[in-house]
N, C-alpha and C positions, 0 to 999 in steps of 0.2 A: 224728822222728815226724811233724812238721808236713808234710814232703814227702810221706810215705806217705798221710797223711790227706787231703791235697789231691787225690790221685790216685784216691781211692776212688770207685766208682760210687755213684749215689744211694741204692740200697737198702742197700748196705754202710755208707754214711755214716749213714743213719738207724739201722741196727742198732748201729753204733759209738756213736752218741749215747745210745741206750738203755742200752748197757753202761756208759758213762761215768756216767750218772745213778745206776744201781744201785750202782756202785763208790763213788761219792761219798756215797750214802745210808748206806753201811755205816760211814762214819767221821764223819758229822755229821748234824744235824737236817735231815731232808729239806725242811722248810719254808724252810730258810735257803739251799738250793742255788740259785745264780743262774745265768743263762745265761752270764755271764762265767766262772764257775767251770767250767761244762760245756765251754765253748770252750777254756779253758786246759788242762783235762784231756785234751782231744783234740788239742791243739796247733794249734788253729784260731782264727780271729777270730770274734766274735759274728755278724758278717755271714754267714760261711760256714754257721754253725749255722742261722740264720734263713732261709737259702735252702731248707732242707728242712722246717723247722718254723716256721710264721708266728708262733706264740706259745709261751710257756712251758707253757701248758695243753695245747697240742698235743703237746709233748714228754711231759708226764705221761700223756696219753692213750695214746701209743705205748708207754710203759713199762708201764702197766696191761694193755694188750693183750698185750704180751710175757709178762708174768707169768701172765695167765690162760691163754694158749695153752700155754705150757711146763708149767705146773703140772698143768693138767687132762690134757694129753697123757701126762705121766709117770705120774700116778695111774691113768689108764685102762689104760696098758700094764702096770703092776704088777698091777692087779686081774685083767686078762684072763689073765695068766700063772699065776695062783694056782689051786690045786686045788679050793678050796671057798670059799663066801662069807666064812667066818671067817678063812681064810687070806688072802683078798683084802683084808679090812679091815686085817689086820696089815701086809700088803705096802703098802697105801696109806699107812698110818701111818708106816712106815719111809721110804717114798719122799718123803713130805712133809717129814719131819725132815731127810732128806738134802738136799732142794732148798733148804731154808732155811739149812742149814749151809754150803752152797756159795755162797749168795747172801744173806748177812745183811742187806744193804740192803733186801731185799724186804719183810720184815715191818715194818721201820721206815717204809717208804713207805705200806704198806697202813694201818697205824695212823694215820699222819699224815693221809692222805686222809679217813679216816672221822671225824676230829676237825674237819675244816674245816667252817665254817658254810655253810649254803645247799646247794643241789642242783647241785653241779658235775658235769661229765661224768666226770672221773676217779673221783669218789666213787660215782656210779651204776655205773661199771664194776666197782668193788670189790664193791659190793652184789650185782651180777649174778654175779660170780665165786663169791661165798659161796652164792648160791642154787643155782647149777649144781653146786657141790661137795656141798652138802647133799642135792640130788636123787640124786646118785650113791651117797651113803651110805645114803639111804632104800632104794634098790633092793637094795643088798648086805645090809642088815639084814633086809629083808623076805624075801629069798632064804634067809638064814640061818634064819629062823623056819620057813619052808616045809620046809627040809631037816632040821629038828630040831637044828641046831647051837646055836641061840639060844633063850632063854626064850620060850615060846609067848605069854606075856603081856607081852613086852617092848614098851615105848612107843618106837617107832622114831624119832619126832620128838625125844624127849628124849635118846635114845641118840646121835643125830646131833649134837645141840647139844653134848653132853658130849664126843664125839669131837673136834670142832673146838676146843672150849674147853680140852681137855687139851693139844692141840698148842700152842695160844696160850699156855697157862700155862708149858709147857716153854720156849717161845721167850722169853717175858718174863723168866723167872728166869735163863735163860742170858745174856740181854742185861744184866740188872741185875748179874750176877756178873762181867760183862766176859769171859766164857769161852764162846765159841760152841760149843766141843766138849762142853760140859756137857750140852747137850740130847741129843746122841748117846749119851752114857753113861747118862743117866737114862731114855731112851725105852723100852728093853726091859722094865724093871721096871714102869714106869708102864702100858705097854700090857697087861702080864700082869694087873694089877689090874683094868683096864677089861674085859678078856676074861672074867675070872671074874664080873664084875658082870652081863654081858649073856648069859653062857652058859646053855645048857639046864640046868634043875634036874634032878639025878639022884635 
């Protein structure tokens, strides 16, 4: 592995570093991940890692950028392929759960960054991701109201908060149970209840 890592182009090396951090975060407290552990995971020396990232914070910034780009791109694609706003919301919900199931280190890192004291760059990036995600939800919820799929009196801000909070709850319970697959099993039933709560009143 070391020989292969040494020959990687700079962009691929940075991507491999991000992947290593996400993998490590799935198995341990993200705050305890050291540059030594990252280098060992990649089969490199610390010096090789620091040639591409001057600090550990720079690595965390790259990870947060990767998470934001991948997650938002996937939920956007899911929403665009849906037939209606409500169907888009369900597709976004399923896609988000799938993303976390495939990368269980991601929520651990997001929660870890939000708990860090001060206004760090990675923390601001997480907050920006949440704002962008919430904006997408607002647009879908408003469209659902206009098309008559959702309750005309629906508080879209509260509905967006509940949407995100529901996913976070599924993730946390799955992590506490030590069973990542649990969130996939529970997601359909949970979204069904959410859908009934925001749906148009007949």
